[in-house]
C-alpha positions in Angstrom: 40.6 -128.7 -75.9 39.5 -130.8 -73.0 43.0 -132.8 -71.5 43.0 -136.6 -68.8 45.1 -136.3 -65.9 47.9 -138.3 -68.4 47.8 -135.0 -70.9 46.1 -137.3 -73.3 43.2 -135.8 -75.2 39.6 -136.8 -73.7 39.3 -137.3 -77.7 41.9 -139.4 -78.5 41.2 -141.7 -75.4 37.7 -142.9 -77.0 39.8 -143.4 -80.4 41.8 -146.0 -78.1 39.5 -147.5 -76.7 38.1 -147.7 -79.8 41.2 -149.7 -81.0 41.8 -152.0 -78.3 38.2 -153.4 -79.0 39.0 -153.3 -83.0 42.5 -155.5 -82.2 39.8 -158.6 -81.2 38.5 -158.0 -85.0 42.1 -158.0 -86.0 41.9 -154.1 -87.9 44.3 -152.6 -86.0 46.0 -151.4 -88.8 43.4 -149.9 -90.5 43.6 -147.4 -87.5 47.2 -147.0 -87.1 47.5 -145.3 -90.6 45.8 -141.8 -89.2 47.2 -141.9 -85.6 49.9 -138.9 -85.1 53.9 -140.8 -83.9 52.7 -140.0 -79.8 49.2 -141.9 -79.8 51.2 -144.9 -81.8 52.9 -145.4 -78.6 50.2 -145.5 -76.5 48.4 -147.7 -78.6 51.7 -149.8 -78.3 51.4 -150.3 -74.7 47.5 -150.7 -75.0 48.4 -153.8 -76.9 50.5 -155.1 -74.3 47.8 -153.9 -72.2 45.0 -156.1 -74.2 47.0 -158.9 -74.5 48.4 -158.8 -71.3 45.3 -158.6 -69.1 46.7 -156.1 -66.7 46.6 -152.6 -65.4 48.5 -149.6 -67.2 50.2 -148.2 -64.0 51.8 -151.5 -63.7 52.8 -152.2 -66.6 53.3 -148.9 -68.6 57.1 -147.3 -69.3 58.6 -144.5 -71.0 60.1 -145.3 -74.2 63.0 -142.8 -74.0 63.6 -144.4 -70.0 63.5 -148.1 -71.6 65.7 -146.8 -74.3 67.9 -145.9 -71.2 67.5 -148.1 -69.0 68.6 -151.0 -71.8 71.5 -149.5 -72.4 72.5 -149.7 -68.8 72.0 -153.2 -68.8 74.1 -153.7 -72.4 77.3 -151.8 -70.2 76.7 -154.9 -67.7 78.7 -157.8 -69.0 77.9 -159.6 -65.4 75.8 -159.5 -62.5 75.6 -161.8 -59.7 72.5 -160.7 -58.5 70.5 -161.5 -61.2 68.0 -158.5 -61.2 69.2 -157.6 -64.5 68.3 -160.6 -65.8 65.1 -160.1 -65.1 64.4 -156.8 -67.0 62.7 -158.0 -69.9 59.9 -157.2 -72.1 59.1 -153.8 -72.2 57.3 -153.2 -68.9 60.3 -151.4 -66.9 58.3 -150.2 -64.0 58.1 -153.8 -62.6 61.7 -154.3 -63.2 63.8 -154.9 -60.1 64.9 -151.8 -58.4 63.2 -149.5 -60.8 60.3 -147.0 -59.5 58.0 -145.1 -61.5 55.6 -142.1 -60.6 52.3 -143.1 -61.3 51.0 -140.3 -63.1 53.8 -140.0 -65.6 55.3 -143.4 -65.6 58.4 -141.8 -65.7 61.8 -143.6 -64.0 62.4 -141.3 -60.9 64.1 -144.2 -58.9 67.0 -146.9 -59.6 68.2 -149.0 -56.9 70.7 -151.6 -57.6 72.7 -151.4 -54.2 75.2 -154.2 -54.3 74.8 -155.2 -50.3 70.7 -156.5 -50.4 69.6 -157.0 -47.5 66.3 -159.5 -46.8 64.6 -160.0 -43.7 66.8 -163.3 -43.2 69.8 -163.1 -45.6 72.5 -160.2 -46.0 74.7 -160.4 -49.5 77.2 -158.8 -50.8 76.6 -158.8 -55.0 78.8 -157.5 -58.2 78.3 -155.6 -61.6 81.0 -156.0 -64.0 80.7 -153.4 -66.8 80.6 -149.5 -67.3 78.6 -146.6 -66.1 76.4 -146.0 -69.6 76.3 -142.1 -70.3 72.7 -142.7 -71.0 71.7 -142.8 -67.8 71.3 -139.2 -68.2 68.3 -139.6 -70.4 66.1 -140.7 -67.5 65.3 -136.9 -66.6 63.0 -137.5 -64.0 65.3 -139.2 -61.8 65.2 -138.8 -58.1 67.5 -141.3 -56.6 70.5 -143.1 -58.0 71.5 -146.5 -55.9 74.0 -147.7 -57.7 76.5 -148.2 -54.6 78.9 -150.9 -53.4 78.0 -152.8 -57.2 82.2 -153.0 -56.4 83.1 -153.8 -60.5 81.1 -150.8 -61.7 84.0 -148.8 -64.0 84.2 -146.2 -66.0 84.0 -142.5 -65.6 81.1 -140.4 -64.6 79.0 -139.0 -67.7 80.6 -135.1 -68.1 76.8 -133.5 -68.7 75.0 -135.7 -65.7 74.2 -132.7 -63.6 72.5 -131.1 -66.6 70.3 -133.8 -67.8 68.5 -134.5 -64.3 67.0 -131.6 -63.0 65.0 -133.5 -59.8 67.5 -135.7 -58.6 67.8 -135.5 -55.1 70.1 -138.7 -54.0 73.6 -140.3 -56.1 75.3 -143.0 -54.6 77.7 -144.3 -56.6 80.1 -145.4 -54.0 82.0 -148.4 -53.0 82.7 -148.9 -57.1 85.9 -149.2 -59.3 85.0 -145.7 -61.1 87.7 -143.4 -62.1 88.4 -140.2 -63.8 87.5 -136.7 -62.2 84.4 -135.3 -60.4 82.7 -133.6 -63.7 82.2 -129.6 -63.1 78.3 -129.9 -64.3 78.0 -132.2 -60.7 76.7 -128.9 -59.3 74.0 -128.0 -61.6 71.4 -130.5 -59.5 69.3 -127.8 -58.1 68.0 -130.3 -55.7 70.8 -132.7 -54.6 70.6 -133.6 -50.8 73.1 -136.4 -50.9 76.3 -137.4 -53.0 77.7 -140.1 -52.3 81.4 -141.5 -54.1 83.5 -142.5 -51.7 85.5 -145.7 -52.1 86.3 -145.1 -55.9 89.6 -144.3 -57.9 88.3 -140.7 -59.0 91.3 -138.5 -59.4 91.2 -134.6 -60.0 89.9 -131.8 -57.4 87.0 -131.1 -56.2 84.9 -129.2 -58.5 84.3 -125.7 -57.2 81.1 -126.0 -58.6 79.8 -128.0 -55.4 79.8 -124.9 -53.6 76.3 -124.4 -55.9 74.5 -127.4 -54.3 72.8 -125.2 -51.6 70.2 -128.1 -50.6 73.1 -130.9 -49.8 73.1 -132.4 -46.4 75.6 -135.3 -47.4 79.0 -135.3 -49.6 81.2 -138.0 -49.0 84.1 -138.1 -51.1 86.4 -140.7 -49.4 88.6 -143.3 -50.1 89.5 -141.9 -53.5 92.6 -140.2 -55.6 91.3 -136.6 -55.3 94.0 -134.0 -55.1 94.4 -130.3 -55.1 92.5 -127.8 -52.3 89.7 -127.6 -50.9 87.8 -125.2 -52.4 86.7 -121.9 -50.9 83.5 -122.7 -52.2 82.6 -125.4 -50.3 81.8 -122.8 -47.4 78.5 -121.8 -49.3 77.2 -125.2 -48.3 74.7 -123.7 -45.2 73.0 -127.1 -45.0 75.3 -129.6 -45.1 75.7 -131.8 -42.1 78.1 -134.2 -43.0 81.8 -133.6 -44.8 84.0 -136.8 -45.4 87.0 -136.3 -47.9 89.3 -138.1 -46.4 91.7 -140.6 -47.7 92.4 -139.2 -50.3 95.9 -136.4 -51.5 94.2 -133.3 -51.0 97.2 -130.5 -50.2 97.1 -127.1 -49.2 95.2 -125.1 -46.2 91.6 -126.1 -44.8 89.7 -122.6 -45.8 88.5 -120.3 -43.6 84.8 -120.7 -45.4 84.4 -124.1 -43.3 83.3 -122.3 -40.3 80.2 -121.0 -42.6 78.7 -124.3 -43.1 77.1 -124.1 -39.2 75.1 -127.4 -39.9 78.1 -130.1 -40.0 77.7 -132.1 -37.4 80.9 -134.6 -39.0 84.0 -132.8 -40.8 86.6 -135.5 -41.7 89.7 -134.6 -43.4 91.6 -136.5 -42.3 94.7 -138.7 -44.4 95.3 -136.3 -46.7 98.6 -133.4 -47.3 96.7 -130.8 -45.6 98.9 -127.9 -44.6 98.9 -124.4 -42.8 97.2 -123.8 -39.6 94.1 -125.0 -38.3 91.5 -122.7 -39.1 89.7 -120.2 -36.0 86.4 -120.5 -37.7 86.6 -124.5 -37.0 84.5 -122.9 -33.2 81.8 -121.4 -35.7 80.4 -125.1 -35.7 78.3 -125.3 -33.3 76.1 -128.2 -34.3 79.9 -130.2 -34.8 79.5 -133.2 -32.9 83.0 -135.5 -35.2 85.9 -133.4 -36.0 88.4 -135.7 -37.7 91.7 -134.1 -38.8 94.5 -136.1 -38.1 96.9 -137.7 -40.4 98.1 -134.3 -42.1 100.9 -131.8 -41.6 99.1 -129.4 -39.9 100.9 -126.7 -38.0 100.7 -123.9 -35.4 98.5 -124.4 -32.2 95.0 -126.2 -31.7 92.2 -124.0 -32.5 90.1 -124.7 -29.4 86.9 -122.7 -27.9 88.3 -119.2 -26.4 84.8 -119.4 -24.4 82.0 -121.7 -22.8 79.1 -122.7 -25.5 81.0 -123.2 -28.3 81.6 -126.5 -29.8 79.5 -127.4 -27.3 79.0 -130.8 -29.4 81.9 -132.0 -29.9 82.3 -135.6 -28.8 85.0 -136.8 -31.1 88.0 -134.9 -32.0 91.0 -136.5 -33.9 94.0 -134.4 -34.5 96.6 -136.8 -34.0 99.8 -137.5 -36.4 100.1 -133.7 -37.2 102.9 -131.0 -36.6 100.7 -129.4 -34.0 103.0 -127.3 -31.4 102.4 -124.9 -28.1 101.0 -126.2 -25.3 97.5 -127.8 -24.6 95.8 -124.4 -23.3 93.1 -124.5 -20.1 90.3 -124.2 -22.6 90.2 -127.5 -23.4 88.1 -127.5 -20.8 85.5 -126.0 -23.0 84.9 -129.2 -24.8 82.6 -130.7 -22.2 80.7 -133.5 -24.6 84.3 -135.3 -25.9 84.5 -138.8 -25.4 87.4 -139.4 -27.2 90.1 -136.7 -27.7 93.7 -138.3 -29.7 96.3 -135.7 -29.8 98.8 -137.9 -30.3 102.0 -137.6 -32.4 102.1 -134.0 -32.7 104.5 -131.5 -30.9 102.6 -130.3 -28.2 104.5 -129.1 -25.2 104.4 -128.3 -21.3 102.2 -129.3 -18.4 98.7 -131.2 -19.1 96.2 -128.2 -17.8 94.2 -129.5 -15.0 90.9 -128.4 -17.0 91.2 -131.7 -18.5 89.1 -133.0 -15.2 86.5 -130.8 -16.6 86.0 -133.8 -19.4 83.4 -135.4 -17.3 82.2 -137.7 -20.4 85.7 -138.6 -22.0 86.5 -142.0 -22.1 89.5 -142.6 -24.2 92.4 -139.6 -24.3 95.7 -140.2 -26.3 98.3 -138.1 -26.4 101.1 -140.2 -26.7 104.5 -138.8 -28.9 104.5 -135.5 -27.9 107.2 -133.3 -25.7 104.5 -132.9 -22.7 106.6 -132.5 -19.6 105.6 -132.2 -15.8 103.6 -134.2 -14.1 100.1 -136.0 -14.2 97.9 -133.2 -12.7 95.2 -134.8 -9.9 92.8 -133.8 -11.6 92.4 -136.9 -14.4 91.5 -138.6 -11.2 88.3 -136.9 -12.6 87.8 -138.5 -15.4 85.5 -142.0 -14.1 84.0 -142.8 -17.8 87.8 -143.4 -18.8 88.6 -146.7 -20.4 91.9 -145.7 -21.9 94.4 -143.3 -21.0 97.7 -143.0 -23.1 100.5 -140.3 -22.4 103.7 -142.5 -23.5 106.3 -141.1 -25.4 106.4 -137.9 -23.5 109.0 -136.4 -20.6 106.2 -136.9 -18.3 107.8 -136.7 -14.2 106.9 -139.0 -11.4 105.4 -139.5 -9.1 102.0 -140.6 -10.1 99.1 -139.0 -8.7 97.3 -141.6 -6.5 94.4 -140.2 -7.9 94.6 -142.0 -10.7 93.6 -145.4 -8.8 90.1 -143.2 -8.4 89.4 -144.7 -12.4 87.4 -147.7 -11.6 86.8 -147.7 -15.2 90.2 -147.5 -16.6 91.1 -150.6 -18.7 93.7 -149.6 -20.9 97.2 -147.9 -18.8 99.7 -146.7 -20.9 102.8 -144.8 -19.5 105.8 -146.2 -21.6 108.9 -144.3 -22.2 108.4 -141.2 -20.3 110.9 -139.8 -17.7 109.0 -140.9 -14.5 111.6 -142.9 -12.5 109.2 -145.1 -11.0 111.3 -147.4 -8.6 108.2 -149.2 -8.2 105.0 -149.9 -9.5 102.5 -148.2 -7.3 100.7 -151.0 -5.2 97.5 -149.1 -5.7 97.2 -149.9 -9.4 96.0 -153.3 -7.9 93.2 -152.1 -6.6 91.6 -150.8 -10.1 88.9 -152.8 -10.8 89.0 -152.8 -14.6 92.4 -152.4 -15.6 93.7 -155.7 -17.8 96.0 -153.6 -19.7 99.1 -152.0 -18.5 101.8 -151.0 -20.5 104.6 -149.6 -17.8 107.9 -149.8 -20.2 110.8 -147.6 -20.1 109.6 -146.2 -16.7 112.6 -146.8 -14.7 110.8 -150.0 -12.7 113.7 -151.4 -10.5 113.5 -154.8 -8.6 111.3 -157.9 -9.2 108.1 -158.6 -11.0 105.5 -157.2 -8.6 103.3 -160.2 -7.3 100.3 -158.1 -7.2 99.4 -158.5 -10.9 98.2 -162.0 -10.2 95.5 -160.7 -7.7 94.3 -158.1 -9.6 90.1 -157.3 -10.1 89.7 -157.3 -13.7 92.5 -160.7 -15.4 95.2 -159.2 -17.1 95.5 -159.5 -20.7 98.3 -157.7 -21.7 101.6 -156.5 -19.9 104.6 -154.5 -21.1 107.6 -153.7 -18.7 110.5 -154.0 -21.0 113.4 -151.5 -20.9 113.0 -151.4 -17.3 115.4 -152.5 -14.6 113.6 -155.3 -13.7 116.2 -158.3 -11.7 115.0 -162.1 -10.8 113.5 -164.7 -12.1 110.0 -164.9 -14.4 107.8 -165.9 -11.4 106.1 -169.0 -12.4 102.4 -167.4 -11.4 102.7 -165.7 -14.6 101.3 -169.4 -16.2 98.0 -168.5 -13.8 97.0 -165.0 -16.3 94.6 -167.3 -18.1 93.5 -164.3 -20.5 96.9 -162.9 -21.3 97.5 -162.1 -24.9 100.4 -160.6 -24.8 103.4 -160.3 -22.3 106.6 -158.1 -23.0 109.0 -158.2 -20.5 112.0 -157.6 -22.8 115.5 -155.2 -22.7 115.7 -156.1 -18.7 118.0 -158.2 -16.6 115.9 -161.5 -15.7 118.2 -164.5 -15.3 116.0 -167.6 -15.1 114.4 -170.3 -17.5 110.8 -170.0 -18.7 108.6 -171.3 -16.1 106.7 -174.6 -16.8 103.8 -173.1 -16.2 103.7 -171.1 -19.5 101.8 -174.2 -20.7 99.0 -173.2 -19.3 98.7 -169.5 -21.4 96.2 -170.9 -24.2 95.7 -167.5 -25.1 98.8 -165.9 -25.5 99.5 -164.7 -28.7 102.8 -162.4 -28.2 105.9 -162.9 -26.2 109.0 -161.4 -26.4 111.4 -161.9 -24.1 114.6 -160.8 -25.8 117.7 -159.0 -24.4 117.4 -160.6 -20.8 119.9 -163.3 -19.1 117.6 -166.5 -19.9 118.4 -169.6 -19.7 117.6 -173.5 -19.7 114.9 -174.8 -22.4 112.7 -172.3 -24.6 110.2 -175.5 -24.4 107.2 -174.7 -22.4 106.7 -171.8 -25.4 106.5 -174.6 -27.9 104.3 -176.8 -25.5 101.0 -173.9 -24.7 98.4 -175.9 -24.9 96.1 -175.3 -27.7 92.7 -174.0 -27.0 89.3 -174.6 -28.8 90.4 -172.6 -31.6 94.1 -174.1 -32.1 96.9 -172.1 -31.1 96.7 -168.2 -31.0 100.5 -167.5 -30.5 101.3 -165.4 -33.4 104.9 -163.3 -32.5 107.8 -164.7 -30.2 111.0 -162.7 -29.8 113.7 -165.2 -27.3 116.8 -163.8 -28.9 119.7 -162.2 -27.0 119.2 -165.0 -24.1 121.3 -167.7 -23.1 118.4 -170.7 -24.0 120.3 -173.5 -24.6 117.9 -176.8 -25.2 114.1 -177.1 -26.4 115.2 -176.2 -29.9 113.4 -180.2 -31.3 109.7 -179.3 -30.3 109.3 -176.4 -32.6 106.8 -176.9 -34.4 105.0 -179.2 -32.4 101.9 -177.5 -31.2 101.5 -174.0 -31.8 101.6 -173.6 -35.6 99.9 -169.8 -35.9 103.6 -168.4 -35.6 104.4 -165.5 -37.7 107.3 -164.2 -36.5 109.7 -166.7 -34.5 113.4 -164.8 -33.5 115.2 -167.5 -31.2 118.8 -165.2 -32.7 122.1 -165.2 -30.3 121.6 -167.5 -27.8 123.5 -171.2 -27.1 120.7 -173.7 -28.9 122.3 -176.5 -30.4 121.6 -179.6 -32.1 119.2 -180.2 -35.3 116.5 -178.6 -36.8 113.5 -180.9 -36.2 111.4 -182.1 -39.2 108.0 -180.7 -37.5 109.7 -176.7 -38.1 108.2 -177.3 -41.7 104.6 -177.1 -40.0 104.7 -174.1 -39.3 102.9 -172.3 -42.7 102.4 -169.2 -41.3 105.9 -167.6 -40.9 106.5 -164.9 -42.5 109.8 -164.5 -40.2 112.6 -167.1 -39.0 115.7 -166.2 -37.3 117.7 -168.6 -36.1 121.1 -167.1 -36.5 124.3 -167.0 -33.9 123.3 -170.3 -32.4 125.3 -174.0 -32.3 122.5 -175.4 -34.8 124.0 -177.7 -36.8 123.2 -181.0 -39.4 121.6 -180.7 -43.0 119.7 -177.5 -43.5 116.2 -179.7 -43.2 114.6 -180.0 -46.2 110.9 -179.4 -45.1 111.8 -175.6 -44.9 110.7 -175.6 -48.5 107.3 -175.8 -47.2 107.3 -172.7 -45.7 106.3 -170.4 -48.6 105.0 -167.3 -46.8 108.6 -167.0 -45.6 109.9 -163.1 -46.5 113.2 -163.5 -44.0 115.2 -166.1 -43.3 118.3 -165.9 -41.3 120.8 -168.8 -40.5 123.9 -167.1 -40.4 126.3 -167.9 -37.9 125.4 -171.4 -37.1 127.4 -175.0 -37.5 124.5 -176.5 -40.3 126.6 -178.9 -43.4 126.1 -180.2 -46.5 123.8 -178.7 -49.5 121.3 -176.0 -49.5 117.9 -178.1 -50.4 116.6 -177.6 -54.1 113.5 -177.0 -52.6 113.8 -173.3 -51.1 113.6 -172.3 -55.0 110.1 -172.7 -54.2 110.1 -170.0 -51.2 109.3 -167.4 -53.8 107.9 -164.2 -51.3 111.5 -164.2 -50.0 113.2 -160.8 -49.5 116.0 -161.6 -47.3 117.8 -164.7 -47.0 121.5 -165.7 -44.6 123.0 -168.6 -44.4 126.4 -167.2 -44.3 129.2 -168.8 -41.9 127.9 -172.2 -41.6 129.7 -175.5 -43.0 127.8 -175.6 -46.5 128.8 -177.0 -49.6 127.7 -177.7 -53.4 126.3 -176.0 -56.0 123.5 -173.0 -54.7 120.0 -174.0 -56.5 120.0 -172.1 -59.8 117.5 -169.6 -60.1 114.9 -167.2 -58.1 114.6 -165.9 -55.4 118.1 -167.4 -54.6 120.3 -165.9 -57.3 118.7 -162.3 -56.5 120.4 -162.5 -53.1 123.9 -160.4 -52.8 127.5 -162.9 -52.0 127.4 -162.0 -48.5 124.2 -164.3 -48.1 126.4 -166.9 -48.8 129.9 -166.4 -48.1 131.7 -168.0 -45.2 130.8 -171.9 -46.6 134.1 -172.9 -48.3 132.4 -175.0 -50.0 129.4 -173.4 -51.5 129.6 -172.7 -55.1 127.6 -171.0 -58.1 125.5 -168.0 -58.7 125.9 -165.7 -57.0 129.6 -167.5 -55.6 132.0 -168.5 -57.8 131.3 -171.2 -60.3 131.8 -174.1 -59.4 134.8 -176.7 -60.0 134.2 -179.8 -62.5 
């Protein structure tokens, strides 16, 4: 018997074309009776061709695939992209997002990603509904891309790996899928990429994944996966990327991970992994990105023992673990490192001078350890360094002048060490890129040095808190036009706030608490607003001796979220303009001498979570509008001169008696009942 390329018998083809001619004579029914079922399907398709005037290769669609796709469509209640609405008729090979194989007319690709890119636009679309198990009927599929549809729910079909032997790429990321990853997923003989990240999948990682010999990318991050990392993953010798961060994985990192020598990226961060770092990690000769941070790993760090190991490693994150011991000198073998984060561990001892060999390093984070001794001079060789953070350690002074060679350094954080600097080194002014300086708790004495006003790079963040600074706040600070953060808290400064502060349009964080400052707080609230409005978000002027300026609150800086003016000598009445601070989450005016009625406009601050007005001279009633403060978690109006009934209802009824005590005229729940 002779067959055509499409597997249809030649004699049958002659019959088909004869049938096509007979259609025009309305005699199709005479031929149909003598054809088998398979040929009947072909004739049905040719009927469409005869009347549609379009070629087979464009219009044809396997009936099995058509049924599966329609079942998938029926499982979707809403498609904001409008693509499924165009799935009409039997010609599925023409449908948007569907690709068929020319010879067999079987569906080989479903491309319906949530993020749609065109030459002029990028739009996020959504499908709401459940993923249909019928997708497994599309047995010729090579690619399934249903990623980023946000509202796609349901479970991954249990038998998905048993019916799609040609599948190479499976993208189901960024949806609302639940349930476990089915064990059958390890049965795909040709799978190269598996992307299941950013769903709500639970259960353990199937051991069967280790059977996917051709797998190159495995993305499981941001789910609810638990259990251990299966040892079988070490069989994935072609895997280049394994990312399972932000799950609930436990146990040790298996030693077999060192068998995956093609890995360029390994991210197991933000889990509950424990035990030691496997020494086999140094076998990963192609590794470029290694993130194991935010776990409970302990023991010493597995660094290369000789030159050439892990020579491509550029990004290493081990912060937020329980790693201990010294930083070994063989860290210097990691010559390609660009970013290194070892913060918040239990590392101790001196910094090795071999750190100076990491000439590609741009960011170095060592904060929150027990590192001691002096900073090695070799750090001055890191000419590409832009970020250096060694805060919260036991580092001693003096600072090596070689640090001044770091002309690309933008951020320097040496806070809370045992430096005992006495004075800030003058060579710091010559560092041409330095714009963020954190020297809190470094034993600095005397006045704020004036060289900060003449640095080559404009100062953006300056933290000199918890030192022994004295004298006045210099007026030249108002000329730091790009200043965003200023923290001078915990010193012995004893002046007014300079009027020049009104010029700090970019100021977002101001912390002057726990000094001896006096006078008016007005300059803070009279800061000129920039093009995009006020940028001030955080203000703490507490524990000083300010006495005036309360009337300026809310006059201009409307973006403040945290405002603490407690423990001062502020007096007068709160202005109605305070009601315009709609972004406030925390307002603390306690322990002052503020009086008169509590203004009704405070009820406009519906974002408030904390309101402290205790230990003042407020009179009158608690405004009824306080019942609108539904986000309020903490309220204290105790020890004032308030009277009348506490407005009845939530959230006011939920606070303890101590929130209202010390007001002789106040009554109602949670205090005693009011007298008739």
